[in-house]
PQR file with spaces between the fields and no chain letter, atoms N, CA, C, O and H, PARSE charges and radii, in Angstrom:
ATOM       1  N    MET     1      10.976  -13.213   11.917 -0.4000 1.5000
ATOM       2  CA   MET     1      10.556  -12.271   10.904 -0.0000 2.0000
ATOM       3  C    MET     1      11.745  -11.529   10.299  0.5500 1.7000
ATOM       4  O    MET     1      11.615  -10.354    9.957 -0.5500 1.4000
ATOM       5  N    ASN     2      12.860  -12.157   10.163 -0.4000 1.5000
ATOM       6  CA   ASN     2      14.010  -11.526    9.526 -0.0000 2.0000
ATOM       7  C    ASN     2      13.871  -11.603    8.025  0.5500 1.7000
ATOM       8  O    ASN     2      13.281  -12.543    7.492 -0.5500 1.4000
ATOM       9  H    ASN     2      12.966  -13.112   10.441  0.4000 1.0000
ATOM      10  N    GLY     3      14.422  -10.604    7.338 -0.4000 1.5000
ATOM      11  CA   GLY     3      14.467  -10.641    5.901 -0.0000 2.0000
ATOM      12  C    GLY     3      13.190  -10.263    5.190  0.5500 1.7000
ATOM      13  O    GLY     3      13.019  -10.642    4.031 -0.5500 1.4000
ATOM      14  H    GLY     3      14.902   -9.841    7.770  0.4000 1.0000
ATOM      15  N    LEU     4      12.268   -9.525    5.829 -0.4000 1.5000
ATOM      16  CA   LEU     4      11.044   -9.089    5.165 -0.0000 2.0000
ATOM      17  C    LEU     4      11.227   -7.702    4.575  0.5500 1.7000
ATOM      18  O    LEU     4      11.907   -6.849    5.146 -0.5500 1.4000
ATOM      19  H    LEU     4      12.407   -9.218    6.771  0.4000 1.0000
ATOM      20  N    LEU     5      10.610   -7.495    3.428 -0.4000 1.5000
ATOM      21  CA   LEU     5      10.630   -6.200    2.761 -0.0000 2.0000
ATOM      22  C    LEU     5       9.196   -5.839    2.417  0.5500 1.7000
ATOM      23  O    LEU     5       8.434   -6.677    1.936 -0.5500 1.4000
ATOM      24  H    LEU     5      10.058   -8.188    2.964  0.4000 1.0000
ATOM      25  N    LEU     6       8.835   -4.595    2.665 -0.4000 1.5000
ATOM      26  CA   LEU     6       7.501   -4.093    2.354 -0.0000 2.0000
ATOM      27  C    LEU     6       7.636   -3.113    1.189  0.5500 1.7000
ATOM      28  O    LEU     6       8.434   -2.178    1.254 -0.5500 1.4000
ATOM      29  H    LEU     6       9.454   -3.914    3.056  0.4000 1.0000
ATOM      30  N    ALA     7       6.866   -3.321    0.133 -0.4000 1.5000
ATOM      31  CA   ALA     7       6.902   -2.444   -1.039 -0.0000 2.0000
ATOM      32  C    ALA     7       5.530   -1.821   -1.244  0.5500 1.7000
ATOM      33  O    ALA     7       4.508   -2.497   -1.125 -0.5500 1.4000
ATOM      34  H    ALA     7       6.218   -4.081    0.080  0.4000 1.0000
ATOM      35  N    ILE     8       5.512   -0.525   -1.554 -0.4000 1.5000
ATOM      36  CA   ILE     8       4.266    0.193   -1.809 -0.0000 2.0000
ATOM      37  C    ILE     8       4.342    0.807   -3.199  0.5500 1.7000
ATOM      38  O    ILE     8       5.348    1.414   -3.565 -0.5500 1.4000
ATOM      39  H    ILE     8       6.342    0.024   -1.651  0.4000 1.0000
ATOM      40  N    ASP     9       3.266    0.643   -3.974 -0.4000 1.5000
ATOM      41  CA   ASP     9       3.168    1.202   -5.319 -0.0000 2.0000
ATOM      42  C    ASP     9       1.895    2.025   -5.396  0.5500 1.7000
ATOM      43  O    ASP     9       0.796    1.487   -5.257 -0.5500 1.4000
ATOM      44  H    ASP     9       2.449    0.150   -3.676  0.4000 1.0000
ATOM      45  N    VAL    10       2.036    3.320   -5.615 -0.4000 1.5000
ATOM      46  CA   VAL    10       0.886    4.191   -5.796 -0.0000 2.0000
ATOM      47  C    VAL    10       0.728    4.421   -7.292  0.5500 1.7000
ATOM      48  O    VAL    10       1.594    5.017   -7.934 -0.5500 1.4000
ATOM      49  H    VAL    10       2.929    3.757   -5.728  0.4000 1.0000
ATOM      50  N    GLY    11      -0.386    3.942   -7.842 -0.4000 1.5000
ATOM      51  CA   GLY    11      -0.631    4.077   -9.272 -0.0000 2.0000
ATOM      52  C    GLY    11      -1.948    4.752   -9.555  0.5500 1.7000
ATOM      53  O    GLY    11      -2.648    5.177   -8.636 -0.5500 1.4000
ATOM      54  H    GLY    11      -1.089    3.458   -7.321  0.4000 1.0000
ATOM      55  N    THR    12      -2.283    4.849  -10.815 -0.4000 1.5000
ATOM      56  CA   THR    12      -3.511    5.548  -11.198 -0.0000 2.0000
ATOM      57  C    THR    12      -4.783    4.750  -10.925  0.5500 1.7000
ATOM      58  O    THR    12      -5.862    5.329  -10.796 -0.5500 1.4000
ATOM      59  H    THR    12      -1.714    4.503  -11.561  0.4000 1.0000
ATOM      60  N    THR    13      -4.664    3.417  -10.836 -0.4000 1.5000
ATOM      61  CA   THR    13      -5.861    2.608  -10.599 -0.0000 2.0000
ATOM      62  C    THR    13      -5.941    2.067   -9.176  0.5500 1.7000
ATOM      63  O    THR    13      -7.023    1.711   -8.709 -0.5500 1.4000
ATOM      64  H    THR    13      -3.788    2.947  -10.941  0.4000 1.0000
ATOM      65  N    ALA    14      -4.809    2.005   -8.486 -0.4000 1.5000
ATOM      66  CA   ALA    14      -4.809    1.435   -7.136 -0.0000 2.0000
ATOM      67  C    ALA    14      -3.507    1.748   -6.414  0.5500 1.7000
ATOM      68  O    ALA    14      -2.494    2.081   -7.029 -0.5500 1.4000
ATOM      69  H    ALA    14      -3.930    2.295   -8.866  0.4000 1.0000
ATOM      70  N    THR    15      -3.566    1.632   -5.093 -0.4000 1.5000
ATOM      71  CA   THR    15      -2.361    1.616   -4.261 -0.0000 2.0000
ATOM      72  C    THR    15      -2.178    0.166   -3.857  0.5500 1.7000
ATOM      73  O    THR    15      -3.105   -0.479   -3.369 -0.5500 1.4000
ATOM      74  H    THR    15      -4.389    1.361   -4.594  0.4000 1.0000
ATOM      75  N    LYS    16      -0.969   -0.339   -4.067 -0.4000 1.5000
ATOM      76  CA   LYS    16      -0.686   -1.754   -3.817 -0.0000 2.0000
ATOM      77  C    LYS    16       0.451   -1.891   -2.826  0.5500 1.7000
ATOM      78  O    LYS    16       1.311   -1.018   -2.714 -0.5500 1.4000
ATOM      79  H    LYS    16      -0.216    0.185   -4.464  0.4000 1.0000
ATOM      80  N    CYS    17       0.440   -2.999   -2.114 -0.4000 1.5000
ATOM      81  CA   CYS    17       1.465   -3.287   -1.125 -0.0000 2.0000
ATOM      82  C    CYS    17       1.852   -4.759   -1.259  0.5500 1.7000
ATOM      83  O    CYS    17       0.994   -5.638   -1.337 -0.5500 1.4000
ATOM      84  H    CYS    17      -0.259   -3.708   -2.205  0.4000 1.0000
ATOM      85  N    LEU    18       3.144   -5.004   -1.283 -0.4000 1.5000
ATOM      86  CA   LEU    18       3.664   -6.372   -1.312 -0.0000 2.0000
ATOM      87  C    LEU    18       4.508   -6.602   -0.082  0.5500 1.7000
ATOM      88  O    LEU    18       5.227   -5.709    0.366 -0.5500 1.4000
ATOM      89  H    LEU    18       3.841   -4.290   -1.219  0.4000 1.0000
ATOM      90  N    LEU    19       4.422   -7.782    0.455 -0.4000 1.5000
ATOM      91  CA   LEU    19       5.302   -8.205    1.527 -0.0000 2.0000
ATOM      92  C    LEU    19       6.160   -9.315    0.949  0.5500 1.7000
ATOM      93  O    LEU    19       5.648  -10.330    0.477 -0.5500 1.4000
ATOM      94  H    LEU    19       3.838   -8.508    0.092  0.4000 1.0000
ATOM      95  N    LEU    20       7.477   -9.110    0.992 -0.4000 1.5000
ATOM      96  CA   LEU    20       8.410  -10.060    0.391 -0.0000 2.0000
ATOM      97  C    LEU    20       9.325  -10.653    1.444  0.5500 1.7000
ATOM      98  O    LEU    20       9.755   -9.976    2.377 -0.5500 1.4000
ATOM      99  H    LEU    20       7.892   -8.285    1.375  0.4000 1.0000
ATOM     100  N    ASP    21       9.608  -11.923    1.273 -0.4000 1.5000
ATOM     101  CA   ASP    21      10.556  -12.641    2.119 -0.0000 2.0000
ATOM     102  C    ASP    21      11.838  -12.824    1.309  0.5500 1.7000
ATOM     103  O    ASP    21      11.780  -13.138    0.120 -0.5500 1.4000
ATOM     104  H    ASP    21       9.259  -12.473    0.516  0.4000 1.0000
ATOM     105  N    ALA    22      12.985  -12.630    1.940 -0.4000 1.5000
ATOM     106  CA   ALA    22      14.258  -12.729    1.234 -0.0000 2.0000
ATOM     107  C    ALA    22      14.455  -14.085    0.577  0.5500 1.7000
ATOM     108  O    ALA    22      15.106  -14.177   -0.463 -0.5500 1.4000
ATOM     109  H    ALA    22      13.032  -12.375    2.905  0.4000 1.0000
ATOM     110  N    ASP    23      13.908  -15.130    1.162 -0.4000 1.5000
ATOM     111  CA   ASP    23      14.095  -16.480    0.629 -0.0000 2.0000
ATOM     112  C    ASP    23      12.941  -16.959   -0.243  0.5500 1.7000
ATOM     113  O    ASP    23      13.157  -17.706   -1.198 -0.5500 1.4000
ATOM     114  H    ASP    23      13.379  -15.055    2.008  0.4000 1.0000
ATOM     115  N    ARG    24      11.712  -16.536    0.076 -0.4000 1.5000
ATOM     116  CA   ARG    24      10.531  -17.075   -0.598 -0.0000 2.0000
ATOM     117  C    ARG    24       9.905  -16.145   -1.627  0.5500 1.7000
ATOM     118  O    ARG    24       8.999  -16.562   -2.349 -0.5500 1.4000
ATOM     119  H    ARG    24      11.536  -15.930    0.851  0.4000 1.0000
ATOM     120  N    GLY    25      10.353  -14.912   -1.714 -0.4000 1.5000
ATOM     121  CA   GLY    25       9.751  -13.949   -2.644 -0.0000 2.0000
ATOM     122  C    GLY    25       8.481  -13.343   -2.065  0.5500 1.7000
ATOM     123  O    GLY    25       8.391  -13.129   -0.856 -0.5500 1.4000
ATOM     124  H    GLY    25      11.089  -14.574   -1.128  0.4000 1.0000
ATOM     125  N    VAL    26       7.501  -13.065   -2.916 -0.4000 1.5000
ATOM     126  CA   VAL    26       6.244  -12.442   -2.487 -0.0000 2.0000
ATOM     127  C    VAL    26       5.477  -13.410   -1.602  0.5500 1.7000
ATOM     128  O    VAL    26       5.181  -14.537   -1.999 -0.5500 1.4000
ATOM     129  H    VAL    26       7.575  -13.239   -3.898  0.4000 1.0000
ATOM     130  N    ILE    27       5.155  -12.947   -0.382 -0.4000 1.5000
ATOM     131  CA   ILE    27       4.379  -13.800    0.523 -0.0000 2.0000
ATOM     132  C    ILE    27       2.978  -13.252    0.772  0.5500 1.7000
ATOM     133  O    ILE    27       2.113  -13.964    1.284 -0.5500 1.4000
ATOM     134  H    ILE    27       5.395  -12.031   -0.059  0.4000 1.0000
ATOM     135  N    ALA    28       2.749  -11.976    0.409 -0.4000 1.5000
ATOM     136  CA   ALA    28       1.410  -11.405    0.571 -0.0000 2.0000
ATOM     137  C    ALA    28       1.264  -10.191   -0.343  0.5500 1.7000
ATOM     138  O    ALA    28       2.226   -9.465   -0.592 -0.5500 1.4000
ATOM     139  H    ALA    28       3.451  -11.398   -0.007  0.4000 1.0000
ATOM     140  N    GLU    29       0.043   -9.986   -0.836 -0.4000 1.5000
ATOM     141  CA   GLU    29      -0.277   -8.834   -1.683 -0.0000 2.0000
ATOM     142  C    GLU    29      -1.561   -8.200   -1.177  0.5500 1.7000
ATOM     143  O    GLU    29      -2.515   -8.897   -0.830 -0.5500 1.4000
ATOM     144  H    GLU    29      -0.738  -10.576   -0.633  0.4000 1.0000
ATOM     145  N    TYR    30      -1.579   -6.879   -1.140 -0.4000 1.5000
ATOM     146  CA   TYR    30      -2.747   -6.134   -0.687 -0.0000 2.0000
ATOM     147  C    TYR    30      -2.978   -4.979   -1.657  0.5500 1.7000
ATOM     148  O    TYR    30      -2.037   -4.488   -2.281 -0.5500 1.4000
ATOM     149  H    TYR    30      -0.805   -6.313   -1.422  0.4000 1.0000
ATOM     150  N    GLU    31      -4.246   -4.545   -1.781 -0.4000 1.5000
ATOM     151  CA   GLU    31      -4.558   -3.508   -2.756 -0.0000 2.0000
ATOM     152  C    GLU    31      -5.783   -2.710   -2.327  0.5500 1.7000
ATOM     153  O    GLU    31      -6.723   -3.256   -1.750 -0.5500 1.4000
ATOM     154  H    GLU    31      -5.010   -4.944   -1.274  0.4000 1.0000
ATOM     155  N    ARG    32      -5.761   -1.407   -2.616 -0.4000 1.5000
ATOM     156  CA   ARG    32      -6.918   -0.527   -2.433 -0.0000 2.0000
ATOM     157  C    ARG    32      -7.123    0.230   -3.745  0.5500 1.7000
ATOM     158  O    ARG    32      -6.166    0.790   -4.280 -0.5500 1.4000
ATOM     159  H    ARG    32      -4.997   -0.963   -3.084  0.4000 1.0000
ATOM     160  N    PRO    33      -8.346    0.262   -4.273 -0.5600 1.5000
ATOM     161  CA   PRO    33      -8.587    0.979   -5.528  0.2800 2.0000
ATOM     162  C    PRO    33      -8.423    2.487   -5.352  0.5500 1.7000
ATOM     163  O    PRO    33      -8.643    3.024   -4.266 -0.5500 1.4000
ATOM     164  N    ALA    34      -8.036    3.156   -6.424 -0.4000 1.5000
ATOM     165  CA   ALA    34      -7.911    4.617   -6.431 -0.0000 2.0000
ATOM     166  C    ALA    34      -9.061    5.191   -7.247  0.5500 1.7000
ATOM     167  O    ALA    34      -9.544    4.563   -8.190 -0.5500 1.4000
ATOM     168  H    ALA    34      -7.857    2.719   -7.306  0.4000 1.0000
ATOM     169  N    GLU    35      -9.489    6.380   -6.876 -0.4000 1.5000
ATOM     170  CA   GLU    35     -10.565    7.044   -7.606 -0.0000 2.0000
ATOM     171  C    GLU    35      -9.989    8.223   -8.376  0.5500 1.7000
ATOM     172  O    GLU    35      -9.316    9.087   -7.815 -0.5500 1.4000
ATOM     173  H    GLU    35      -9.097    6.890   -6.110  0.4000 1.0000
ATOM     174  N    LEU    36     -10.268    8.236   -9.664 -0.4000 1.5000
ATOM     175  CA   LEU    36      -9.880    9.362  -10.500 -0.0000 2.0000
ATOM     176  C    LEU    36     -11.054   10.312  -10.633  0.5500 1.7000
ATOM     177  O    LEU    36     -12.207    9.886  -10.712 -0.5500 1.4000
ATOM     178  H    LEU    36     -10.814    7.533  -10.120  0.4000 1.0000
ATOM     179  N    SER    37     -10.755   11.594  -10.657 -0.4000 1.5000
ATOM     180  CA   SER    37     -11.786   12.588  -10.916 -0.0000 2.0000
ATOM     181  C    SER    37     -11.220   13.576  -11.939  0.5500 1.7000
ATOM     182  O    SER    37     -10.005   13.682  -12.104 -0.5500 1.4000
ATOM     183  H    SER    37      -9.818   11.940  -10.592  0.4000 1.0000
ATOM     184  N    GLY    38     -12.083   14.272  -12.601 -0.4000 1.5000
ATOM     185  CA   GLY    38     -11.633   15.249  -13.587 -0.0000 2.0000
ATOM     186  C    GLY    38     -12.581   16.415  -13.675  0.5500 1.7000
ATOM     187  O    GLY    38     -13.796   16.241  -13.779 -0.5500 1.4000
ATOM     188  H    GLY    38     -13.070   14.186  -12.467  0.4000 1.0000
ATOM     189  N    ALA    39     -12.020   17.608  -13.632 -0.4000 1.5000
ATOM     190  CA   ALA    39     -12.839   18.811  -13.711 -0.0000 2.0000
ATOM     191  C    ALA    39     -13.315   19.069  -15.140  0.5500 1.7000
ATOM     192  O    ALA    39     -14.328   19.732  -15.365 -0.5500 1.4000
ATOM     193  H    ALA    39     -11.034   17.749  -13.547  0.4000 1.0000
ATOM     194  N    ARG    40     -12.564   18.532  -16.093 -0.4000 1.5000
ATOM     195  CA   ARG    40     -12.900   18.709  -17.503 -0.0000 2.0000
ATOM     196  C    ARG    40     -12.644   17.409  -18.243  0.5500 1.7000
ATOM     197  O    ARG    40     -11.886   16.565  -17.766 -0.5500 1.4000
ATOM     198  H    ARG    40     -11.741   17.994  -15.911  0.4000 1.0000
ATOM     199  N    PRO    41     -13.261   17.238  -19.391 -0.5600 1.5000
ATOM     200  CA   PRO    41     -12.979   16.038  -20.203  0.2800 2.0000
ATOM     201  C    PRO    41     -11.479   15.938  -20.514  0.5500 1.7000
ATOM     202  O    PRO    41     -10.835   16.916  -20.892 -0.5500 1.4000
ATOM     203  N    GLY    42     -10.957   14.741  -20.345 -0.4000 1.5000
ATOM     204  CA   GLY    42      -9.541   14.516  -20.610 -0.0000 2.0000
ATOM     205  C    GLY    42      -8.626   14.789  -19.426  0.5500 1.7000
ATOM     206  O    GLY    42      -7.432   14.493  -19.487 -0.5500 1.4000
ATOM     207  H    GLY    42     -11.481   13.946  -20.039  0.4000 1.0000
ATOM     208  N    TRP    43      -9.162   15.343  -18.358 -0.4000 1.5000
ATOM     209  CA   TRP    43      -8.364   15.609  -17.158 -0.0000 2.0000
ATOM     210  C    TRP    43      -8.529   14.444  -16.191  0.5500 1.7000
ATOM     211  O    TRP    43      -9.582   13.806  -16.152 -0.5500 1.4000
ATOM     212  H    TRP    43     -10.131   15.583  -18.308  0.4000 1.0000
ATOM     213  N    ALA    44      -7.502   14.173  -15.423 -0.4000 1.5000
ATOM     214  CA   ALA    44      -7.564   13.131  -14.405 -0.0000 2.0000
ATOM     215  C    ALA    44      -6.769   13.589  -13.193  0.5500 1.7000
ATOM     216  O    ALA    44      -5.618   14.011  -13.309 -0.5500 1.4000
ATOM     217  H    ALA    44      -6.647   14.691  -15.455  0.4000 1.0000
ATOM     218  N    GLU    45      -7.396   13.501  -12.036 -0.4000 1.5000
ATOM     219  CA   GLU    45      -6.753   13.893  -10.782 -0.0000 2.0000
ATOM     220  C    GLU    45      -7.014   12.827   -9.730  0.5500 1.7000
ATOM     221  O    GLU    45      -8.010   12.105   -9.778 -0.5500 1.4000
ATOM     222  H    GLU    45      -8.330   13.158  -11.941  0.4000 1.0000
ATOM     223  N    GLU    46      -6.086   12.751   -8.774 -0.4000 1.5000
ATOM     224  CA   GLU    46      -6.260   11.882   -7.614 -0.0000 2.0000
ATOM     225  C    GLU    46      -5.958   12.685   -6.364  0.5500 1.7000
ATOM     226  O    GLU    46      -5.275   13.708   -6.420 -0.5500 1.4000
ATOM     227  H    GLU    46      -5.278   13.337   -8.735  0.4000 1.0000
ATOM     228  N    ASP    47      -6.464   12.222   -5.253 -0.4000 1.5000
ATOM     229  CA   ASP    47      -6.289   12.899   -3.969 -0.0000 2.0000
ATOM     230  C    ASP    47      -5.100   12.291   -3.223  0.5500 1.7000
ATOM     231  O    ASP    47      -5.156   11.121   -2.844 -0.5500 1.4000
ATOM     232  H    ASP    47      -7.019   11.391   -5.208  0.4000 1.0000
ATOM     233  N    PRO    48      -4.016   13.064   -3.002 -0.5600 1.5000
ATOM     234  CA   PRO    48      -2.863   12.542   -2.272  0.2800 2.0000
ATOM     235  C    PRO    48      -3.207   12.074   -0.857  0.5500 1.7000
ATOM     236  O    PRO    48      -2.562   11.162   -0.338 -0.5500 1.4000
ATOM     237  N    ASP    49      -4.212   12.683   -0.229 -0.4000 1.5000
ATOM     238  CA   ASP    49      -4.627   12.230    1.102 -0.0000 2.0000
ATOM     239  C    ASP    49      -5.200   10.810    1.023  0.5500 1.7000
ATOM     240  O    ASP    49      -5.029   10.016    1.948 -0.5500 1.4000
ATOM     241  H    ASP    49      -4.735   13.423   -0.651  0.4000 1.0000
ATOM     242  N    ALA    50      -5.871   10.500   -0.073 -0.4000 1.5000
ATOM     243  CA   ALA    50      -6.404    9.144   -0.265 -0.0000 2.0000
ATOM     244  C    ALA    50      -5.255    8.157   -0.456  0.5500 1.7000
ATOM     245  O    ALA    50      -5.330    7.028    0.028 -0.5500 1.4000
ATOM     246  H    ALA    50      -6.010   11.146   -0.824  0.4000 1.0000
ATOM     247  N    TRP    51      -4.184    8.568   -1.158 -0.4000 1.5000
ATOM     248  CA   TRP    51      -3.004    7.700   -1.299 -0.0000 2.0000
ATOM     249  C    TRP    51      -2.438    7.363    0.071  0.5500 1.7000
ATOM     250  O    TRP    51      -2.156    6.203    0.374 -0.5500 1.4000
ATOM     251  H    TRP    51      -4.123    9.486   -1.551  0.4000 1.0000
ATOM     252  N    TRP    52      -2.275    8.404    0.901 -0.4000 1.5000
ATOM     253  CA   TRP    52      -1.691    8.217    2.233 -0.0000 2.0000
ATOM     254  C    TRP    52      -2.578    7.314    3.080  0.5500 1.7000
ATOM     255  O    TRP    52      -2.076    6.413    3.753 -0.5500 1.4000
ATOM     256  H    TRP    52      -2.505    9.345    0.655  0.4000 1.0000
ATOM     257  N    ALA    53      -3.880    7.539    3.059 -0.4000 1.5000
ATOM     258  CA   ALA    53      -4.804    6.711    3.838 -0.0000 2.0000
ATOM     259  C    ALA    53      -4.725    5.251    3.378  0.5500 1.7000
ATOM     260  O    ALA    53      -4.683    4.341    4.206 -0.5500 1.4000
ATOM     261  H    ALA    53      -4.288    8.271    2.513  0.4000 1.0000
ATOM     262  N    SER    54      -4.706    5.030    2.083 -0.4000 1.5000
ATOM     263  CA   SER    54      -4.603    3.665    1.563 -0.0000 2.0000
ATOM     264  C    SER    54      -3.280    3.019    1.955  0.5500 1.7000
ATOM     265  O    SER    54      -3.250    1.857    2.361 -0.5500 1.4000
ATOM     266  H    SER    54      -4.740    5.768    1.410  0.4000 1.0000
ATOM     267  N    ALA    55      -2.188    3.765    1.836 -0.4000 1.5000
ATOM     268  CA   ALA    55      -0.872    3.224    2.204 -0.0000 2.0000
ATOM     269  C    ALA    55      -0.840    2.833    3.677  0.5500 1.7000
ATOM     270  O    ALA    55      -0.322    1.772    4.023 -0.5500 1.4000
ATOM     271  H    ALA    55      -2.212    4.709    1.506  0.4000 1.0000
ATOM     272  N    ARG    56      -1.388    3.680    4.547 -0.4000 1.5000
ATOM     273  CA   ARG    56      -1.413    3.373    5.985 -0.0000 2.0000
ATOM     274  C    ARG    56      -2.211    2.098    6.254  0.5500 1.7000
ATOM     275  O    ARG    56      -1.777    1.240    7.022 -0.5500 1.4000
ATOM     276  H    ARG    56      -1.808    4.543    4.265  0.4000 1.0000
ATOM     277  N    GLU    57      -3.380    1.975    5.620 -0.4000 1.5000
ATOM     278  CA   GLU    57      -4.216    0.782    5.809 -0.0000 2.0000
ATOM     279  C    GLU    57      -3.502   -0.472    5.308  0.5500 1.7000
ATOM     280  O    GLU    57      -3.523   -1.514    5.964 -0.5500 1.4000
ATOM     281  H    GLU    57      -3.733    2.672    4.996  0.4000 1.0000
ATOM     282  N    LEU    58      -2.875   -0.361    4.148 -0.4000 1.5000
ATOM     283  CA   LEU    58      -2.198   -1.512    3.561 -0.0000 2.0000
ATOM     284  C    LEU    58      -1.005   -1.962    4.393  0.5500 1.7000
ATOM     285  O    LEU    58      -0.796   -3.159    4.585 -0.5500 1.4000
ATOM     286  H    LEU    58      -2.858    0.485    3.615  0.4000 1.0000
ATOM     287  N    VAL    59      -0.225   -1.008    4.885 -0.4000 1.5000
ATOM     288  CA   VAL    59       0.929   -1.359    5.726 -0.0000 2.0000
ATOM     289  C    VAL    59       0.451   -2.042    7.001  0.5500 1.7000
ATOM     290  O    VAL    59       1.016   -3.059    7.404 -0.5500 1.4000
ATOM     291  H    VAL    59      -0.395   -0.035    4.729  0.4000 1.0000
ATOM     292  N    ALA    60      -0.571   -1.505    7.636 -0.4000 1.5000
ATOM     293  CA   ALA    60      -1.106   -2.117    8.858 -0.0000 2.0000
ATOM     294  C    ALA    60      -1.603   -3.529    8.578  0.5500 1.7000
ATOM     295  O    ALA    60      -1.374   -4.441    9.373 -0.5500 1.4000
ATOM     296  H    ALA    60      -1.030   -0.679    7.309  0.4000 1.0000
ATOM     297  N    GLU    61      -2.284   -3.710    7.447 -0.4000 1.5000
ATOM     298  CA   GLU    61      -2.793   -5.029    7.082 -0.0000 2.0000
ATOM     299  C    GLU    61      -1.649   -6.006    6.813  0.5500 1.7000
ATOM     300  O    GLU    61      -1.705   -7.161    7.234 -0.5500 1.4000
ATOM     301  H    GLU    61      -2.469   -2.969    6.802  0.4000 1.0000
ATOM     302  N    ALA    62      -0.614   -5.545    6.115 -0.4000 1.5000
ATOM     303  CA   ALA    62       0.529   -6.414    5.810 -0.0000 2.0000
ATOM     304  C    ALA    62       1.283   -6.804    7.070  0.5500 1.7000
ATOM     305  O    ALA    62       1.658   -7.964    7.237 -0.5500 1.4000
ATOM     306  H    ALA    62      -0.568   -4.606    5.774  0.4000 1.0000
ATOM     307  N    VAL    63       1.506   -5.846    7.951 -0.4000 1.5000
ATOM     308  CA   VAL    63       2.223   -6.123    9.198 -0.0000 2.0000
ATOM     309  C    VAL    63       1.424   -7.083   10.064  0.5500 1.7000
ATOM     310  O    VAL    63       1.976   -8.027   10.629 -0.5500 1.4000
ATOM     311  H    VAL    63       1.201   -4.904    7.815  0.4000 1.0000
ATOM     312  N    SER    64       0.126   -6.841   10.165 -0.4000 1.5000
ATOM     313  CA   SER    64      -0.735   -7.722   10.949 -0.0000 2.0000
ATOM     314  C    SER    64      -0.759   -9.124   10.351  0.5500 1.7000
ATOM     315  O    SER    64      -0.650  -10.115   11.074 -0.5500 1.4000
ATOM     316  H    SER    64      -0.323   -6.074    9.706  0.4000 1.0000
ATOM     317  N    GLY    65      -0.901   -9.204    9.035 -0.4000 1.5000
ATOM     318  CA   GLY    65      -0.941  -10.496    8.367 -0.0000 2.0000
ATOM     319  C    GLY    65       0.343  -11.286    8.508  0.5500 1.7000
ATOM     320  O    GLY    65       0.329  -12.517    8.498 -0.5500 1.4000
ATOM     321  H    GLY    65      -0.989   -8.399    8.448  0.4000 1.0000
ATOM     322  N    ALA    66       1.467  -10.569    8.641 -0.4000 1.5000
ATOM     323  CA   ALA    66       2.769  -11.234    8.782 -0.0000 2.0000
ATOM     324  C    ALA    66       3.052  -11.618   10.227  0.5500 1.7000
ATOM     325  O    ALA    66       3.996  -12.357   10.506 -0.5500 1.4000
ATOM     326  H    ALA    66       1.478   -9.569    8.649  0.4000 1.0000
ATOM     327  N    GLY    67       2.229  -11.114   11.146 -0.4000 1.5000
ATOM     328  CA   GLY    67       2.465  -11.384   12.550 -0.0000 2.0000
ATOM     329  C    GLY    67       3.633  -10.592   13.104  0.5500 1.7000
ATOM     330  O    GLY    67       4.205  -10.960   14.129 -0.5500 1.4000
ATOM     331  H    GLY    67       1.461  -10.514   10.919  0.4000 1.0000
ATOM     332  N    ALA    68       3.992   -9.502   12.430 -0.4000 1.5000
ATOM     333  CA   ALA    68       5.115   -8.674   12.853 -0.0000 2.0000
ATOM     334  C    ALA    68       4.588   -7.495   13.673  0.5500 1.7000
ATOM     335  O    ALA    68       3.399   -7.181   13.634 -0.5500 1.4000
ATOM     336  H    ALA    68       3.526   -9.203   11.597  0.4000 1.0000
ATOM     337  N    ALA    69       5.463   -6.867   14.392 -0.4000 1.5000
ATOM     338  CA   ALA    69       5.118   -5.667   15.150 -0.0000 2.0000
ATOM     339  C    ALA    69       5.792   -4.485   14.499  0.5500 1.7000
ATOM     340  O    ALA    69       6.887   -4.613   13.952 -0.5500 1.4000
ATOM     341  H    ALA    69       6.430   -7.122   14.424  0.4000 1.0000
ATOM     342  N    ARG    70       5.154   -3.344   14.553 -0.4000 1.5000
ATOM     343  CA   ARG    70       5.780   -2.144   14.014 -0.0000 2.0000
ATOM     344  C    ARG    70       6.000   -1.139   15.137  0.5500 1.7000
ATOM     345  O    ARG    70       5.225   -1.079   16.092 -0.5500 1.4000
ATOM     346  H    ARG    70       4.265   -3.240   14.998  0.4000 1.0000
ATOM     347  N    SER    71       7.036   -0.372   15.013 -0.4000 1.5000
ATOM     348  CA   SER    71       7.325    0.639   16.013 -0.0000 2.0000
ATOM     349  C    SER    71       8.138    1.736   15.359  0.5500 1.7000
ATOM     350  O    SER    71       9.121    1.422   14.688 -0.5500 1.4000
ATOM     351  H    SER    71       7.665   -0.421   14.237  0.4000 1.0000
ATOM     352  N    PRO    72       7.798    2.978   15.510 -0.5600 1.5000
ATOM     353  CA   PRO    72       6.605    3.488   16.182  0.2800 2.0000
ATOM     354  C    PRO    72       5.375    3.348   15.292  0.5500 1.7000
ATOM     355  O    PRO    72       5.504    3.051   14.104 -0.5500 1.4000
ATOM     356  N    PRO    73       4.167    3.562   15.861 -0.5600 1.5000
ATOM     357  CA   PRO    73       2.951    3.488   15.050  0.2800 2.0000
ATOM     358  C    PRO    73       2.974    4.520   13.950  0.5500 1.7000
ATOM     359  O    PRO    73       3.579    5.581   14.105 -0.5500 1.4000
ATOM     360  N    LEU    74       2.311    4.219   12.822 -0.4000 1.5000
ATOM     361  CA   LEU    74       2.210    5.192   11.732 -0.0000 2.0000
ATOM     362  C    LEU    74       1.346    6.353   12.158  0.5500 1.7000
ATOM     363  O    LEU    74       0.336    6.164   12.835 -0.5500 1.4000
ATOM     364  H    LEU    74       1.819    3.357   12.696  0.4000 1.0000
ATOM     365  N    ALA    75       1.732    7.550   11.770 -0.4000 1.5000
ATOM     366  CA   ALA    75       0.966    8.746   12.113 -0.0000 2.0000
ATOM     367  C    ALA    75      -0.110    8.999   11.092  0.5500 1.7000
ATOM     368  O    ALA    75      -0.861    9.967   11.214 -0.5500 1.4000
ATOM     369  H    ALA    75       2.553    7.704   11.220  0.4000 1.0000
């Protein structure tokens, strides 16, 4: 499992995670949708706790899918 890179993108429509291999490029993609809310018309807000929860789930899924181990566990 040498040469792997994990990328996380938090956007307005989803949190995405890519697992890349130095030689092969993208080897896995994972995604969780984001929910927008607005107190008034034209306003848009997202919950940072939801970003963190999605990122944690995506990283765990990517690591598991790659057959890699992580240390220490994510908090």
